[in-house]
Structure formats: C-alpha cells, structure tokens
ZADO-1210 file (C-alpha; in nm, 4 decimals, padded with zeros to 6 digits):
<atoms>
<atom x="-01.1754" y="00.3210" z="00.7057" code="MET" pos="1"/>
<atom x="-01.3156" y="00.6438" z="00.5625" code="MET" pos="2"/>
<atom x="-01.4643" y="00.5326" z="00.2315" code="GLU" pos="3"/>
<atom x="-01.5145" y="00.8883" z="00.1031" code="GLU" pos="4"/>
<atom x="-01.1345" y="00.9178" z="00.0886" code="ASN" pos="5"/>
<atom x="-01.0836" y="00.5778" z="-00.0779" code="LEU" pos="6"/>
<atom x="-00.9312" y="00.5785" z="-00.4273" code="LYS" pos="7"/>
<atom x="-00.8663" y="00.2860" z="-00.6612" code="ALA" pos="8"/>
<atom x="-00.6407" y="00.2363" z="-00.9608" code="VAL" pos="9"/>
<atom x="-00.5791" y="-00.0572" z="-01.1943" code="CYS" pos="10"/>
<atom x="-00.2218" y="-00.0945" z="-01.3235" code="ILE" pos="11"/>
<atom x="-00.0788" y="-00.3241" z="-01.5904" code="HIS" pos="12"/>
<atom x="00.2924" y="-00.3822" z="-01.5365" code="ALA" pos="13"/>
<atom x="00.5557" y="-00.6174" z="-01.6708" code="ARG" pos="14"/>
<atom x="00.6122" y="-00.9089" z="-01.4340" code="ASN" pos="15"/>
<atom x="00.9674" y="-00.8530" z="-01.3104" code="GLN" pos="16"/>
<atom x="01.1593" y="-00.8116" z="-00.9865" code="LYS" pos="17"/>
<atom x="01.1116" y="-00.4827" z="-00.8065" code="GLY" pos="18"/>
<atom x="00.7936" y="-00.3680" z="-00.9819" code="VAL" pos="19"/>
<atom x="00.5713" y="-00.3970" z="-00.6755" code="LEU" pos="20"/>
<atom x="00.8346" y="-00.2161" z="-00.4643" code="LYS" pos="21"/>
<atom x="00.8501" y="00.0680" z="-00.7171" code="ASP" pos="22"/>
<atom x="00.4718" y="00.0994" z="-00.7326" code="ILE" pos="23"/>
<atom x="00.4325" y="00.0908" z="-00.3521" code="ALA" pos="24"/>
<atom x="00.7127" y="00.3458" z="-00.3166" code="GLY" pos="25"/>
<atom x="00.5372" y="00.5797" z="-00.5567" code="THR" pos="26"/>
<atom x="00.2182" y="00.5612" z="-00.3492" code="PHE" pos="27"/>
<atom x="00.4209" y="00.6352" z="-00.0341" code="ALA" pos="28"/>
<atom x="00.5937" y="00.9337" z="-00.1984" code="GLU" pos="29"/>
<atom x="00.2480" y="01.0805" z="-00.2653" code="HIS" pos="30"/>
<atom x="00.1316" y="01.0224" z="00.0939" code="ASN" pos="31"/>
<atom x="-00.1117" y="00.7474" z="-00.0086" code="ALA" pos="32"/>
<atom x="-00.1741" y="00.4588" z="00.2296" code="ASN" pos="33"/>
<atom x="-00.2316" y="00.1332" z="00.0375" code="ILE" pos="34"/>
<atom x="-00.5193" y="-00.0532" z="00.2024" code="VAL" pos="35"/>
<atom x="-00.5678" y="-00.3345" z="-00.0516" code="MET" pos="36"/>
<atom x="-00.3844" y="-00.4929" z="-00.3461" code="ILE" pos="37"/>
<atom x="-00.5191" y="-00.7606" z="-00.5776" code="HIS" pos="38"/>
<atom x="-00.2661" y="-00.8996" z="-00.8244" code="LEU" pos="39"/>
<atom x="-00.3406" y="-01.1252" z="-01.1211" code="GLU" pos="40"/>
<atom x="-00.0733" y="-01.2510" z="-01.3591" code="THR" pos="41"/>
<atom x="-00.1636" y="-01.2418" z="-01.7290" code="ILE" pos="42"/>
<atom x="00.0210" y="-01.4398" z="-01.9963" code="GLN" pos="43"/>
<atom x="00.0588" y="-01.2349" z="-02.3142" code="GLY" pos="44"/>
<atom x="00.0574" y="-01.3615" z="-02.6725" code="ARG" pos="45"/>
<atom x="00.4358" y="-01.3730" z="-02.6728" code="THR" pos="46"/>
<atom x="00.6704" y="-01.4700" z="-02.3921" code="GLU" pos="47"/>
<atom x="00.5818" y="-01.1488" z="-02.2082" code="ASP" pos="48"/>
<atom x="00.4052" y="-01.1874" z="-01.8762" code="VAL" pos="49"/>
<atom x="00.2196" y="-00.8959" z="-01.7210" code="PHE" pos="50"/>
<atom x="00.0573" y="-00.8353" z="-01.3859" code="ASP" pos="51"/>
<atom x="-00.2706" y="-00.6568" z="-01.3398" code="GLU" pos="52"/>
<atom x="-00.2735" y="-00.4822" z="-01.0040" code="LEU" pos="53"/>
<atom x="-00.5884" y="-00.3380" z="-00.8517" code="TYR" pos="54"/>
<atom x="-00.4833" y="-00.1061" z="-00.5682" code="ILE" pos="55"/>
<atom x="-00.7036" y="00.0790" z="-00.3215" code="GLU" pos="56"/>
<atom x="-00.5502" y="00.3611" z="-00.1214" code="SER" pos="57"/>
<atom x="-00.6517" y="00.6427" z="00.1047" code="GLN" pos="58"/>
<atom x="-00.4984" y="00.9704" z="00.2084" code="GLY" pos="59"/>
<atom x="-00.4911" y="01.3324" z="00.1112" code="ASP" pos="60"/>
<atom x="-00.3467" y="01.2660" z="-00.2338" code="VAL" pos="61"/>
<atom x="-00.3495" y="01.4681" z="-00.5553" code="HIS" pos="62"/>
<atom x="-00.4663" y="01.1793" z="-00.7744" code="GLN" pos="63"/>
<atom x="-00.3473" y="01.3305" z="-01.1048" code="GLU" pos="64"/>
<atom x="00.0097" y="01.3705" z="-00.9716" code="HIS" pos="65"/>
<atom x="00.0088" y="01.0125" z="-00.8404" code="LEU" pos="66"/>
<atom x="-00.1125" y="00.8744" z="-01.1739" code="LEU" pos="67"/>
<atom x="00.1479" y="01.0777" z="-01.3641" code="LYS" pos="68"/>
<atom x="00.4249" y="00.9366" z="-01.1413" code="SER" pos="69"/>
<atom x="00.2945" y="00.5816" z="-01.1884" code="LEU" pos="70"/>
<atom x="00.2990" y="00.6250" z="-01.5674" code="LEU" pos="71"/>
<atom x="00.6641" y="00.7318" z="-01.5472" code="GLU" pos="72"/>
<atom x="00.7717" y="00.4001" z="-01.3889" code="LEU" pos="73"/>
</atoms>
C-alpha cells in the first residue's frame, strides 16, 4: 500500500439500514478505494444511536469534493 496516498476520515452517522452502503458508494463515485473501516456504535442521550466510522482510503481523489458529497448524505 502506498502510504503517501492514504487518506482518513472520521464520520458520525445515524445507525440505520443502508448508511454504510451509501457511504461506501460515495467513496466509489470519487474513485477512492476503501482499505480499512473501523465502526463503533455510540448510544446518544436520547433513543438515537449513532455510528462513528473511521475510514482509510487511497486513490487519486479530490478530498474536498469527497467530503462535500459525504456531508450531503
């Protein structure tokens, strides 16, 4: 793996069906190859449950465009 091309992002998302698929699809649309995902479920103060996802990816990716697309999910 070429570490100089390795990027990481931490995402907080509501725990619900399809979220991981949507996030992975967004990486794919931006030509990013996901090389590692760490997911931790966090119980909120209310009934809401969120996931914290740490994702490492590589590829020739415009990071600002990828982050903008992730925020739009």
